[in-house]
RODO-2510 file (C-alpha; in nm, 4 decimals, decimal comma):
residues 361
     n   res          X          Y          Z
     1     m     7,9021    -2,6180    -2,0420
     2     e     7,7116    -2,4648    -1,7505
     3     q     7,5544    -2,1922    -1,9836
     4     i     7,4914    -2,4361    -2,2388
     5     y     7,3135    -2,7013    -1,9999
     6     a     7,1062    -2,3909    -1,8390
     7     l     6,9638    -2,2309    -2,1639
     8     g     6,8585    -2,6158    -2,2814
     9     v     6,7306    -2,7028    -1,9120
    10     s     6,4721    -2,3123    -1,9601
    11     s     6,4003    -2,4843    -2,3188
    12     i     6,2559    -2,8347    -2,1601
    13     e     6,0631    -2,6306    -1,9259
    14     w     5,8948    -2,4441    -2,2330
    15     v     5,8428    -2,7539    -2,4279
    16     q     5,7304    -2,9113    -2,0804
    17     y     5,4750    -2,6266    -2,0106
    18     w     5,3101    -2,5690    -2,3683
    19     f     5,3004    -2,9610    -2,4763
    20     t     5,1353    -3,1112    -2,1655
    21     d     4,8214    -3,1992    -2,3562
    22     l     5,0192    -3,3942    -2,6106
    23     e     5,1925    -3,6079    -2,3587
    24     r     5,0340    -3,9779    -2,4865
    25     y     5,1719    -3,8493    -2,8436
    26     l     5,5423    -3,7680    -2,7442
    27     e     5,5276    -4,1337    -2,5226
    28     l     5,4307    -4,3487    -2,8423
    29     v     5,6900    -4,0878    -3,0130
    30     n     5,9574    -4,2009    -2,8112
    31     n     5,8518    -4,6034    -2,7728
    32     l     5,8286    -4,6127    -3,1938
    33     v     6,1614    -4,4741    -3,2118
    34     n     6,3646    -4,6638    -2,9482
    35     p     6,6372    -4,8674    -3,0598
    36     h     6,5854    -5,1189    -2,8054
    37     y     6,2581    -5,1848    -2,9887
    38     v     6,3861    -5,0957    -3,3226
    39     l     6,6457    -5,4242    -3,3490
    40     e     6,3764    -5,6166    -3,1655
    41     i     6,0493    -5,5583    -3,3762
    42     l     6,1120    -5,3467    -3,6659
    43     f     6,4156    -5,5185    -3,8052
    44     p     6,2445    -5,8694    -3,7746
    45     l     5,9028    -5,7335    -3,9421
    46     i     6,1071    -5,5390    -4,2181
    47     s     6,2976    -5,8421    -4,2985
    48     i     5,9610    -6,0462    -4,4149
    49     v     5,9539    -5,7682    -4,6939
    50     d     6,3029    -5,7306    -4,8259
    51     s     6,6124    -5,8791    -4,6957
    52     v     6,8254    -5,6226    -4,8605
    53     f     6,6386    -5,3077    -4,6651
    54     a     6,6685    -5,5015    -4,3616
    55     s     7,0187    -5,5444    -4,3731
    56     q     7,0593    -5,2267    -4,4592
    57     l     6,8425    -5,1087    -4,1554
    58     l     7,0244    -5,3394    -3,9384
    59     l     7,3620    -5,2376    -4,0118
    60     c     7,2937    -4,8441    -3,9961
    61     i     7,0683    -4,8665    -3,6699
    62     t     7,3134    -5,1277    -3,5035
    63     f     7,6711    -4,8966    -3,6125
    64     g     7,4691    -4,5728    -3,5078
    65     g     7,3652    -4,7830    -3,1428
    66     w     7,7831    -4,8347    -3,1154
    67     l     7,9005    -4,5166    -3,1949
    68     s     7,6611    -4,3764    -2,9948
    69     g     7,7214    -4,5889    -2,6615
    70     l     8,1241    -4,4560    -2,7809
    71     m     8,0503    -4,1251    -2,7846
    72     k     7,8568    -4,1319    -2,4421
    73     w     8,1479    -4,2664    -2,2764
    74     w     8,4013    -4,0448    -2,4280
    75     l     8,1998    -3,7186    -2,4059
    76     l     8,0293    -3,8379    -2,0603
    77     e     7,7636    -3,5694    -2,0503
    78     d     7,4660    -3,4889    -1,7576
    79     r     7,1094    -3,5248    -1,8824
    80     p     6,8809    -3,2724    -1,8016
    81     y     6,7072    -3,4631    -1,4796
    82     w     6,9769    -3,4898    -1,2647
    83     w     7,2076    -3,2396    -1,4090
    84     v     6,9514    -2,9818    -1,2855
    85     r     6,9576    -3,1156    -0,8843
    86     e     7,3043    -3,1620    -0,9113
    87     t     7,4956    -2,8484    -1,0433
    88     t     7,5866    -2,5433    -0,8156
    89     f     7,4736    -2,3374    -1,0941
    90     y     7,1524    -2,2528    -0,9471
    91     s     7,0730    -2,1323    -0,5896
    92     d     6,8658    -2,3515    -0,3723
    93     s     6,5748    -2,1104    -0,4057
    94     m     6,5967    -2,0527    -0,7858
    95     r     6,6757    -2,4174    -0,9137
    96     p     6,4276    -2,4965    -1,1966
    97     w     6,2093    -2,7786    -1,1229
    98     l     6,1836    -3,0621    -1,4233
    99     m     5,9335    -3,2987    -1,4541
   100     q     6,0002    -3,6525    -1,4811
   101     t     5,7610    -3,9098    -1,6415
   102     s     5,7922    -4,3266    -1,6531
   103     q     6,0623    -4,2441    -1,9785
   104     t     6,2619    -4,0046    -1,8018
   105     c     6,5086    -4,2039    -1,6152
   106     e     6,7889    -4,3505    -1,8709
   107     t     7,1212    -4,4634    -1,7043
   108     g     7,3700    -4,3523    -1,9466
   109     p     7,5610    -4,0331    -2,0712
   110     g     7,3641    -3,7619    -2,2249
   111     s     7,5276    -3,7376    -2,5603
   112     p     7,4325    -3,8042    -2,8362
   113     s     7,0798    -3,8850    -2,8121
   114     g     7,0569    -4,2295    -2,9353
   115     h     6,6587    -4,1667    -3,0372
   116     s     6,7403    -3,8997    -3,2068
   117     l     6,9920    -4,0835    -3,4087
   118     t     6,7650    -4,3791    -3,4644
   119     a     6,4750    -4,1387    -3,5995
   120     a     6,6661    -4,0335    -3,8425
   121     s     6,8312    -4,3025    -4,0134
   122     l     6,4743    -4,4435    -4,0242
   123     f     6,4126    -4,1415    -4,2335
   124     m     6,7307    -4,1550    -4,3869
   125     l     6,6427    -4,5626    -4,4871
   126     f     6,2937    -4,5370    -4,5797
   127     l     6,3429    -4,2375    -4,8616
   128     t     6,5971    -4,4279    -5,0001
   129     w     6,3801    -4,7895    -4,9986
   130     a     6,1350    -4,5578    -5,1558
   131     a     6,3592    -4,4719    -5,4122
   132     h     6,4535    -4,8058    -5,4971
   133     v     6,0625    -4,9607    -5,5084
   134     c     6,0100    -4,6501    -5,7351
   135     n     6,3511    -4,7171    -5,9212
   136     d     6,2553    -5,0790    -5,9786
   137     r     5,8892    -5,0722    -6,0319
   138     k     5,9002    -4,7430    -6,3009
   139     w     5,6767    -4,5446    -6,0634
   140     n     5,7309    -4,1782    -6,0449
   141     m     5,9489    -4,0563    -5,7044
   142     l     5,8531    -3,7342    -5,6994
   143     y     5,4952    -3,8108    -5,5526
   144     w     5,6436    -3,9976    -5,2676
   145     k     5,9293    -3,7082    -5,2046
   146     l     5,6006    -3,4518    -5,1593
   147     v     5,4948    -3,7289    -4,8243
   148     l     5,8074    -3,8466    -4,7396
   149     y     5,9746    -3,4935    -4,6884
   150     p     5,7221    -3,3593    -4,4689
   151     l     5,6650    -3,6852    -4,2430
   152     g     6,0220    -3,7034    -4,2088
   153     c     6,0563    -3,3288    -4,1150
   154     v     5,7797    -3,3891    -3,8619
   155     t     5,8762    -3,7021    -3,6860
   156     l     6,2550    -3,5483    -3,6545
   157     v     6,1181    -3,2572    -3,5005
   158     s     5,8404    -3,4816    -3,2530
   159     v     6,1424    -3,6714    -3,1459
   160     m     6,3754    -3,4052    -3,0596
   161     v     6,0465    -3,2370    -2,8505
   162     a     5,9772    -3,6051    -2,7538
   163     r     6,3196    -3,6591    -2,5753
   164     m     6,3110    -3,2756    -2,4586
   165     y     5,9477    -3,3349    -2,2837
   166     v     6,0735    -3,6489    -2,0718
   167     a     6,4200    -3,4336    -1,9834
   168     a     6,6109    -3,7276    -2,1342
   169     h     6,8175    -3,4782    -2,3239
   170     f     6,9365    -3,1139    -2,3788
   171     p     6,8121    -2,9594    -2,7130
   172     h     7,2025    -2,9848    -2,8236
   173     q     7,2319    -3,3970    -2,7685
   174     c     6,9006    -3,4077    -2,9612
   175     l     7,0229    -3,2587    -3,2443
   176     f     7,3717    -3,4009    -3,2763
   177     g     7,2077    -3,7340    -3,2771
   178     c     6,9851    -3,6259    -3,5645
   179     l     7,2749    -3,4589    -3,7505
   180     l     7,4798    -3,8269    -3,7140
   181     g     7,1656    -4,0699    -3,7994
   182     l     7,1167    -3,8771    -4,1418
   183     f     7,5338    -3,8611    -4,1689
   184     i     7,5666    -4,2483    -4,1273
   185     v     7,3017    -4,3755    -4,3844
   186     p     7,4345    -4,2785    -4,7090
   187     v     7,7848    -4,3530    -4,5802
   188     m     7,6660    -4,7054    -4,4564
   189     c     7,4048    -4,7664    -4,7678
   190     v     7,6571    -4,6129    -5,0309
   191     y     7,9562    -4,7525    -4,9635
   192     v     7,9237    -5,1292    -4,7532
   193     t     7,6178    -5,2537    -4,8148
   194     d     7,5500    -5,1925    -5,1906
   195     p     7,8577    -5,2093    -5,3235
   196     f     7,8878    -5,5738    -5,1703
   197     i     7,5250    -5,7303    -5,2161
   198     w     7,5148    -5,5612    -5,5855
   199     q     7,8803    -5,6529    -5,6411
   200     y     8,0749    -5,3363    -5,7571
   201     g     8,3065    -5,1322    -5,7068
   202     k     8,5688    -5,2634    -5,4798
   203     y     8,3735    -5,5637    -5,3940
   204     r     8,3607    -5,6549    -5,7922
   205     t     8,6602    -5,8535    -5,8450
   206     m     8,6611    -5,9307    -5,4455
   207     p     8,5628    -6,3373    -5,3620
   208     v     8,2683    -6,3019    -5,0993
   209     k     8,4662    -6,4910    -4,8650
   210     r     8,7443    -6,2472    -4,8399
   211     a     8,5144    -5,9364    -4,8100
   212     v     8,3216    -6,1669    -4,4789
   213     a     8,6341    -6,2245    -4,3557
   214     w     8,7290    -5,8225    -4,3720
   215     h     8,3897    -5,7167    -4,2395
   216     v     8,4206    -5,9725    -3,9359
   217     l     8,7288    -5,8090    -3,8921
   218     y     8,5536    -5,5144    -3,8351
   219     a     8,3311    -5,6087    -3,6021
   220     a     8,6033    -5,7411    -3,4202
   221     l     8,7724    -5,3493    -3,4123
   222     a     8,4297    -5,2389    -3,2848
   223     v     8,3886    -5,4992    -3,0033
   224     l     8,7777    -5,3722    -2,8824
   225     s     8,7374    -5,0364    -2,9261
   226     c     8,4331    -5,0959    -2,6856
   227     v     8,6539    -5,2759    -2,4224
   228     a     8,9832    -5,0407    -2,4733
   229     t     8,7257    -4,6658    -2,4194
   230     y     8,6396    -4,8921    -2,0948
   231     c     8,9599    -4,9513    -1,9773
   232     v     9,0943    -4,6186    -2,0628
   233     l     8,8280    -4,4520    -1,8730
   234     t     8,8804    -4,7138    -1,5616
   235     l     9,2354    -4,6317    -1,5720
   236     y     9,1657    -4,2202    -1,5652
   237     g     8,9751    -4,3049    -1,2522
   238     i     8,6556    -4,2258    -1,4276
   239     d     8,3699    -4,4978    -1,3704
   240     p     8,1982    -4,5342    -1,6603
   241     n     7,8894    -4,6534    -1,5381
   242     y     7,8894    -4,3453    -1,3189
   243     t     7,5910    -4,2611    -1,4637
   244     v     7,3559    -4,5250    -1,3155
   245     e     7,4250    -4,3898    -0,9668
   246     l     7,3470    -4,0604    -1,0469
   247     a     6,9813    -4,2298    -1,2570
   248     y     6,8762    -4,4109    -0,9401
   249     r     6,9730    -4,1119    -0,6673
   250     r     6,7831    -3,8616    -0,9327
   251     c     6,5162    -4,0648    -1,0380
   252     a     6,1597    -4,0092    -0,8920
   253     d     6,0564    -4,3433    -0,9047
   254     c     6,3710    -4,5981    -0,8877
   255     d     6,1893    -4,8482    -1,0772
   256     k     6,1694    -4,6715    -1,3680
   257     v     6,5633    -4,7109    -1,4427
   258     f     6,5580    -5,0038    -1,6784
   259     i     6,8516    -5,1640    -1,7646
   260     f     6,8436    -5,1268    -2,1615
   261     t     6,8964    -4,7948    -2,1192
   262     t     7,3253    -4,8358    -1,9641
   263     p     7,5707    -4,7694    -2,2142
   264     l     7,7483    -5,1132    -2,1615
   265     y     7,3885    -5,2984    -2,2510
   266     a     7,3629    -5,0847    -2,6167
   267     l     7,7275    -5,1539    -2,6662
   268     i     7,6982    -5,5270    -2,6122
   269     k     7,3968    -5,5577    -2,7697
   270     c     7,4842    -5,3489    -3,1417
   271     t     7,8670    -5,5186    -3,1547
   272     g     7,6517    -5,8826    -3,1465
   273     s     7,4292    -5,7778    -3,4374
   274     l     7,7615    -5,6229    -3,5927
   275     a     7,9639    -5,9394    -3,5574
   276     g     7,6247    -6,1729    -3,6650
   277     l     7,5548    -5,9384    -3,9994
   278     a     7,9265    -5,9188    -4,0712
   279     l     7,8855    -6,3545    -4,0622
   280     s     7,5806    -6,3231    -4,2614
   281     v     7,5047    -6,0735    -4,4569
   282     t     7,6323    -6,1518    -4,8554
   283     p     7,5131    -6,1243    -5,2078
   284     a     7,2676    -6,3839    -5,1140
   285     v     7,0556    -6,1955    -4,9671
   286     a     6,9119    -6,0354    -5,2630
   287     k     6,7346    -6,3288    -5,3690
   288     y     6,4731    -6,1799    -5,1223
   289     r     6,3497    -5,8321    -5,1968
   290     h     5,9906    -5,6974    -5,2289
   291     y     5,9540    -5,8271    -5,6178
   292     t     6,0660    -6,1784    -5,5206
   293     k     5,7513    -6,3810    -5,6139
   294     n     5,9025    -6,7626    -5,5665
   295     r     5,8783    -6,7224    -5,1642
   296     s     5,5818    -6,7731    -4,8963
   297     t     5,5216    -6,4808    -4,6986
   298     g     5,2781    -6,6880    -4,4787
   299     i     5,5775    -6,8644    -4,3643
   300     s     5,8155    -6,6093    -4,3187
   301     t     5,5457    -6,3972    -4,1209
   302     f     5,5208    -6,7110    -3,9086
   303     l     5,8863    -6,7956    -3,8641
   304     t     5,9734    -6,4692    -3,7838
   305     g     5,7189    -6,4275    -3,5436
   306     f     5,8065    -6,7574    -3,3314
   307     a     6,1701    -6,6671    -3,3857
   308     i     6,1130    -6,3415    -3,2141
   309     v     5,9289    -6,5233    -2,9383
   310     f     6,1969    -6,7698    -2,9308
   311     l     6,4974    -6,5361    -2,8863
   312     k     6,3207    -6,3184    -2,6446
   313     t     6,2285    -6,6575    -2,4111
   314     l     6,6100    -6,7510    -2,3938
   315     e     6,7311    -6,3775    -2,2792
   316     k     6,4882    -6,4416    -2,0103
   317     k     6,6439    -6,7545    -1,9110
   318     f     6,9492    -6,5575    -1,7995
   319     s     6,9804    -6,3123    -1,4788
   320     k     7,0190    -5,9754    -1,5681
   321     s     7,2789    -5,8890    -1,2913
   322     s     7,5348    -6,1865    -1,3871
   323     d     7,8029    -6,1597    -1,6494
   324     v     7,6721    -6,4531    -1,8152
   325     y     7,3631    -6,2280    -1,9444
   326     y     7,5895    -6,0220    -2,1154
   327     l     7,7603    -6,3252    -2,3088
   328     a     7,4499    -6,4678    -2,3908
   329     l     7,3113    -6,1076    -2,4812
   330     f     7,5992    -6,0857    -2,7194
   331     i     7,5433    -6,4571    -2,8995
   332     l     7,1735    -6,3783    -2,9276
   333     n     7,2033    -6,0698    -3,0808
   334     a     7,4856    -6,2310    -3,3296
   335     m     7,2445    -6,5071    -3,4035
   336     t     6,9429    -6,2756    -3,4731
   337     p     7,0648    -6,1688    -3,8361
   338     a     7,1443    -6,5183    -3,9561
   339     i     6,8213    -6,6324    -3,8404
   340     m     6,6422    -6,3340    -3,9861
   341     l     6,8222    -6,2644    -4,2902
   342     r     6,9047    -6,6600    -4,4118
   343     l     6,7573    -6,8993    -4,2858
   344     v     6,3879    -6,7537    -4,2675
   345     p     6,4426    -6,6182    -4,6056
   346     a     6,5451    -6,9567    -4,7259
   347     l     6,2494    -7,1388    -4,5758
   348     a     6,0069    -6,9538    -4,6809
   349     m     6,1520    -7,0229    -5,0376
   350     w     6,1746    -7,3642    -5,0057
   351     p     5,8764    -7,4720    -5,1220
   352     f     5,8875    -7,3469    -5,4565
   353     s     6,2425    -7,4640    -5,5009
   354     s     6,1190    -7,7544    -5,7568
   355     e     5,9843    -7,5308    -5,9227
   356     n     6,2654    -7,3130    -6,0077
   357     k     6,4352    -7,6751    -6,1113
   358     p     6,5023    -7,7612    -6,4714
   359     k     6,2608    -8,0555    -6,5953
   360     a     6,3952    -8,3531    -6,7040
   361     k     6,3689    -8,4337    -7,0551
***
C-alpha cells in the first residue's frame, strides 16, 4: 500500500497545484455532497415534493453511509494528510508537503470515500427519479438524458477532485466510493423500495406488517454488525477510534476537527435512520407523490422547516462528550423518517380530506 499511497500523494500534489484557482468551487462541491448535510437538509426538502423518492434517497444514503462506515473500520486505510507525516517511506528531506484546508481534517479511516459514494448515489437517484417523472407524464426521456448524463459525469469528477484537493482521500479511495454508490442505488431501488411500495414481486402477497417486521430485523442486524465490528477490533488490540488521535496530531488547526466525521457518529446516525425507515415506510407513502393534487405544498414546506429546526435544537441540548448524546442521536434520526414521510404529508393532505369523502345523498 505504501507505493499506492505515494502515487496518490503525487496525484494530490498535482491537483493542489493546478486547481488552486478553483478552491471556492471545490469547497462548495465538498459541502453539497456531504452525507451529513444530505440527510439533514436535502432529504427533508425532497420529501416535500415526493415521499417515494425521499424514501429511496434516505434508504440509499443511509445504507451507503452504514456500508462506508463499516468498510472504513474493516479496511483501516490512512488519509493523505496524516500518512505523509507518519510514514517512513520518505526521508525527511524528500517528504512532500500537502496543503490543508478547513475541510481536510476528517477523523475516520480513508476508504471508501463517503462523499464520492454519496455523489454517485445522488446521481443515480436523480436519474431514476427523472425517468419515473417522464414516464408518469409521458415526456421524452432522451432530452433529460442529454442533460443529466454529462452533468452527472462532471459532478462525479468534481467530487473526486475536490476530495483529493483537500487531501482527505487518495484517488483509489474516491474511485472505490464512487463505484459503490453507483452499485447501491439500483440494488436498493429495484429489489427493496420499489417492490415494497408498489406491492409487486415477493411483496405482492406478503402482508405489510410482516414486511415491516422483516425490515426492522434487517435494521437491527445493521446495528449488531456495527457493534460486532467494534468489539472484534477491540479484542484484536485495535482501537477503532485511533484515527481520531491521528487527525488531532497531524491537523494544522485542531478547531477544524469535527465530531460528525468520526465513523461512530456516522454509523449511529445511519443505523438510526434505517430503523426509522423500516418502521415508517409502507405503501402508504405512494399517496404523496409529485403528481398528487390534494395536498398543500405551503403546509408541507412550513412543517418540514419547523421539524428540521426542532430536531436540530433537540440534538444541541445534549453534550457531545457524553454517551447519552449518541443514544439521543440514534432516537432523533429514527424519528426523522416518521415525521418527514408520514406525519408531515398527512397534515399537508388533511385540509383536502373532506373533499375525498363521498357526499351523503
